[in-house]
C-alpha positions as CSV (number, residue, x, y, z in Angstrom):
1,M,68.0,20.0,36.6
2,T,65.7,17.7,34.7
3,T,63.0,15.2,34.5
4,T,60.1,14.3,36.5
5,A,61.3,10.8,36.1
6,R,64.5,11.8,37.8
7,L,63.1,13.7,40.7
8,A,65.7,11.8,42.7
9,L,68.1,14.1,41.0
10,F,66.7,17.0,43.0
11,G,65.7,15.1,46.1
12,G,68.5,13.1,47.5
13,T,70.7,11.3,44.9
14,L,74.1,13.0,44.4
15,V,75.1,14.8,41.3
16,L,78.0,13.1,39.7
17,L,79.8,14.3,36.7
18,A,83.4,14.1,35.6
19,V,85.8,16.2,33.8
20,G,89.4,15.6,33.0
21,G,90.7,13.3,35.6
22,F,87.5,13.6,37.5
23,A,84.1,12.1,36.7
24,A,80.9,11.8,38.3
25,G,79.0,8.6,39.0
26,N,75.3,8.4,38.4
27,A,73.9,7.2,41.7
28,A,71.3,5.2,39.9
29,D,73.1,3.9,36.8
30,L,76.8,4.6,36.8
31,A,79.1,1.8,35.6
32,P,82.5,1.8,37.2
33,A,84.3,2.1,33.9
34,A,81.9,3.4,31.2
35,T,83.3,3.7,27.7
36,S,82.0,5.3,24.6
37,E,83.2,7.2,21.5
38,N,81.5,10.2,23.1
39,A,83.1,9.8,26.5
40,G,85.6,12.6,25.7
41,H,89.0,13.0,24.3
42,G,89.3,9.3,23.3
43,D,90.8,8.2,26.6
44,M,87.5,6.7,27.6
45,G,86.2,5.9,24.1
46,G,85.8,2.7,22.1
47,E,87.6,-0.3,23.6
48,H,89.4,0.4,26.9
49,A,91.9,-1.9,28.6
50,G,90.5,-4.8,26.5
51,M,86.9,-4.2,27.6
52,P,84.1,-3.9,25.1
53,A,82.5,-0.5,24.6
54,T,79.3,0.2,26.7
55,P,76.2,0.8,24.6
56,V,75.1,4.4,24.6
57,D,71.8,3.6,26.2
58,D,73.6,2.1,29.2
59,L,76.0,5.0,29.8
60,P,75.6,7.4,32.7
61,G,74.2,10.8,31.9
62,G,76.5,13.2,30.1
63,L,78.9,10.7,28.7
64,A,77.4,10.8,25.2
65,S,76.4,13.8,23.1
66,S,73.6,11.8,21.5
67,K,71.0,9.5,23.0
68,D,67.5,8.3,22.0
69,G,67.7,10.4,18.8
70,Y,68.5,13.6,20.6
71,T,71.9,15.4,20.1
72,F,73.6,18.3,21.9
73,T,75.3,20.4,19.2
74,P,77.3,23.5,20.0
75,A,77.5,26.3,17.5
76,G,81.2,25.7,17.2
77,P,84.1,23.8,18.9
78,A,85.0,26.9,21.0
79,P,82.5,29.3,22.5
80,E,82.4,32.7,20.9
81,P,83.9,35.3,23.3
82,G,81.6,35.6,26.3
83,R,78.8,33.5,24.9
84,F,77.8,29.9,24.2
85,S,75.1,28.8,21.8
86,F,73.9,25.4,20.9
87,T,70.8,23.3,19.9
88,I,69.2,20.1,21.0
89,T,68.1,18.3,17.8
90,G,65.5,15.7,17.9
91,P,64.9,12.4,16.1
92,D,63.8,14.3,13.1
93,G,67.1,16.2,12.9
94,K,65.4,19.5,13.7
95,P,66.1,21.7,16.7
96,V,63.7,21.0,19.5
97,T,61.6,23.9,20.7
98,G,59.4,22.3,23.3
99,F,60.9,21.7,26.8
100,D,59.3,21.2,30.2
101,V,60.2,23.4,33.1
102,E,62.1,21.5,35.7
103,H,63.1,23.2,38.9
104,E,62.2,26.6,37.6
105,K,64.2,26.3,34.3
106,K,63.8,24.6,30.9
107,L,67.4,23.6,30.8
108,H,70.3,23.4,33.2
109,L,73.9,23.8,31.8
110,I,76.9,22.7,33.8
111,V,80.4,23.6,32.4
112,V,83.6,22.6,34.0
113,R,87.2,22.2,32.9
114,R,88.5,18.6,32.8
115,D,90.6,19.1,35.8
116,T,87.4,20.2,37.6
117,A,88.5,23.9,37.7
118,G,86.1,26.7,36.6
119,F,82.8,25.0,37.6
120,Q,79.7,26.9,36.4
121,H,76.0,26.2,36.6
122,V,74.1,28.5,34.2
123,H,70.7,28.7,32.5
124,P,70.5,29.5,28.8
125,E,67.6,31.2,27.1
126,L,65.7,29.5,24.3
127,A,65.0,31.3,21.0
128,A,62.0,30.5,18.8
129,D,64.2,28.7,16.3
130,G,65.4,26.2,19.0
131,T,68.8,27.9,19.6
132,W,69.9,28.1,23.2
133,S,72.3,30.9,24.2
134,V,73.9,32.0,27.5
135,P,76.6,34.4,28.5
136,L,79.6,32.2,29.3
137,A,83.2,33.1,30.1
138,L,85.9,30.5,29.9
139,P,89.0,32.6,30.7
140,A,91.5,29.8,31.3
141,A,92.9,27.6,28.5
142,G,92.1,23.9,28.4
143,S,89.5,21.4,27.6
144,Y,86.0,21.7,29.1
145,R,82.9,19.5,29.4
146,A,79.5,21.0,29.0
147,F,76.4,19.1,30.2
148,A,72.9,20.0,29.0
149,D,70.2,18.7,31.4
150,F,66.6,18.9,30.1
151,T,63.2,17.3,29.6
152,T,61.5,17.6,26.2
153,T,57.8,18.3,26.3
154,G,56.0,15.1,27.2
155,G,59.3,13.2,27.1
156,K,61.8,11.9,29.6
157,G,64.6,13.8,31.1
158,M,68.2,13.3,29.9
159,T,71.7,14.7,30.2
160,L,73.9,15.1,27.2
161,G,77.5,16.2,27.2
162,T,79.9,17.8,24.7
163,D,83.5,19.0,24.7
164,L,84.6,22.6,24.4
165,S,88.1,24.0,24.1
166,V,90.0,27.2,24.9
167,A,93.4,27.6,23.2
168,G,96.5,28.5,25.1
169,S,99.0,27.1,27.6
170,Y,97.3,24.7,30.0
171,Q,98.5,23.7,33.5
172,P,96.2,21.2,35.2
173,S,95.1,22.0,38.8
174,T,95.3,19.4,41.6
175,Y,93.4,19.3,44.9
176,A,94.2,17.9,48.3
177,P,91.5,16.3,50.4
178,S,89.4,19.0,52.1
179,R,86.2,19.1,54.1
180,T,86.1,22.8,54.7
181,A,85.6,25.5,52.1
182,Q,86.0,29.3,52.3
183,V,84.1,31.5,49.8
184,D,83.4,35.2,50.1
185,G,83.7,35.2,53.9
186,Y,81.5,32.1,54.3
187,T,82.7,28.8,55.8
188,V,81.1,25.6,54.6
189,R,81.9,22.4,56.4
190,L,81.1,18.9,55.1
191,A,80.3,16.0,57.4
192,G,79.9,12.4,56.3
193,D,81.8,9.8,54.3
194,L,81.4,8.4,50.9
195,T,81.1,4.7,50.9
196,A,81.2,2.9,47.5
197,G,78.0,1.1,46.6
198,K,76.1,2.5,49.6
199,T,73.9,5.5,50.2
200,S,75.9,8.0,52.4
201,P,74.4,10.9,54.3
202,L,76.3,14.2,53.7
203,T,75.6,17.3,55.7
204,L,76.9,20.7,54.6
205,T,76.9,23.4,57.3
206,V,77.1,27.1,56.3
207,S,78.4,29.9,58.6
208,R,79.7,33.4,58.2
209,G,82.1,35.1,60.6
210,G,81.6,32.1,63.0
211,V,77.8,32.6,63.1
212,P,75.6,29.9,61.6
213,V,73.6,31.0,58.6
214,T,69.9,30.3,59.3
215,D,68.3,32.3,56.5
216,L,69.6,30.6,53.3
217,Q,67.5,31.6,50.3
218,P,65.8,29.2,47.9
219,Y,67.7,28.7,44.7
220,L,65.9,26.8,41.9
221,G,63.5,25.4,44.4
222,A,66.0,24.2,47.0
223,Y,68.5,25.4,49.7
224,G,71.5,23.9,47.9
225,H,72.6,21.9,44.9
226,L,75.5,19.4,45.0
227,V,77.7,18.1,42.2
228,A,80.4,15.5,42.5
229,L,83.1,14.6,40.0
230,R,84.8,11.2,40.1
231,E,88.3,10.4,38.8
232,G,88.3,8.0,35.9
233,D,85.2,8.7,33.7
234,L,82.8,11.4,32.6
235,A,79.3,11.1,34.0
236,Y,76.6,13.5,35.3
237,L,73.8,13.4,37.8
238,H,72.3,16.5,39.4
239,V,70.2,16.2,42.5
240,H,69.0,18.5,45.3
241,P,69.0,18.0,49.0
242,D,66.5,16.4,51.3
243,G,63.4,18.5,51.7
244,A,62.4,21.7,50.1
245,P,61.7,25.4,51.0
246,G,58.2,25.9,52.3
247,D,57.5,22.2,53.1
248,G,57.0,22.9,56.7
249,K,59.9,20.8,57.9
250,T,63.1,21.9,56.1
251,A,65.0,24.7,57.8
252,P,66.7,27.4,55.7
253,G,70.1,26.5,57.2
254,P,72.6,26.3,58.6
255,Q,72.6,22.6,57.5
256,V,71.8,21.3,54.0
257,K,71.6,17.5,53.8
258,F,72.0,15.1,50.9
259,A,72.0,11.3,50.4
260,A,74.9,10.4,48.1
261,E,75.7,7.1,46.5
262,V,79.1,6.6,44.7
263,P,79.7,3.4,42.7
264,S,83.4,2.9,43.4
265,A,86.4,3.9,45.6
266,G,88.3,6.9,44.5
267,T,88.7,10.6,44.8
268,Y,85.7,12.9,44.3
269,R,85.4,16.7,43.9
270,L,82.1,18.1,45.3
271,F,80.6,21.5,44.5
272,L,77.8,23.0,46.6
273,D,75.8,25.9,45.2
274,F,74.0,27.9,47.9
275,R,72.2,31.3,47.9
276,H,72.5,34.0,50.6
277,G,72.2,37.8,50.4
278,D,70.8,37.4,46.9
279,V,74.1,35.9,45.7
280,V,74.7,32.3,44.6
281,R,78.1,31.0,45.8
282,T,79.9,27.7,45.2
283,A,81.8,25.9,47.9
284,E,84.3,23.2,46.8
285,F,85.4,20.0,48.5
286,T,87.6,16.9,47.8
287,L,86.8,13.5,49.4
288,T,88.5,10.2,49.0
289,T,87.2,6.7,49.5
290,A,89.3,3.5,49.8
291,D,88.3,-0.1,49.5
292,G,84.6,0.8,49.4
293,H,84.8,2.7,52.8
294,G,84.8,6.4,53.3
295,H,87.8,8.1,55.0
């Protein structure tokens, strides 16, 4: 993920992003009801419920496609079959070619459908002319949000978002509250509550066949990555758990701990990426808060 300035992103603040009915809240700067022309599909753009639009500079990460002179520009409104290409243009209007490496990559790309289905965390390659390209399959029809998280050389980190679409009949997915995820024979359990406006400890415990997994492998410099999507807006923040591999105090499982702060009561979708047996897997959860208190 990005930025030296946003190390919190990979060290204890929760990733928040939003797609469709779900949106993530930036633990540091998320407004409860951010609005912008770039917020996606017009339902969050301009004036909303009589409230004035929020200036782009005040929006959470990922709500705008342009910020501080930088713009996230896809090669087209729909990815070419099996591949997605884009540029990050700078204040001079030219594609940027200089990026800092943050957590082992120059750019982190999150893509998810607006109902939070089809979550993907991928890492494009940069060509000499400033074009980013990555294999990307979006097999299901619908509207997607793509988030580019990067730090330009010598600059500050930022997250820009843009919409993608796949033609066809679309049936939104819905999710019941869940604290246990099953993926490829692994069971991941989530302990802890989300409390609006307060930092909440969350612990993810990984097991396989009833046996705790104590040899998780580092993935991008951490034992796990967590993303949350909040209903109501589109926002993105990407952080990693407490501790780091090789620091002499962080065990490689079975627990991965985070400190999460959500700005409002609501329903959140959470996605944990973890690596074991040389394979990265994603566990999904759904949590609800009410009246500022976790359930």
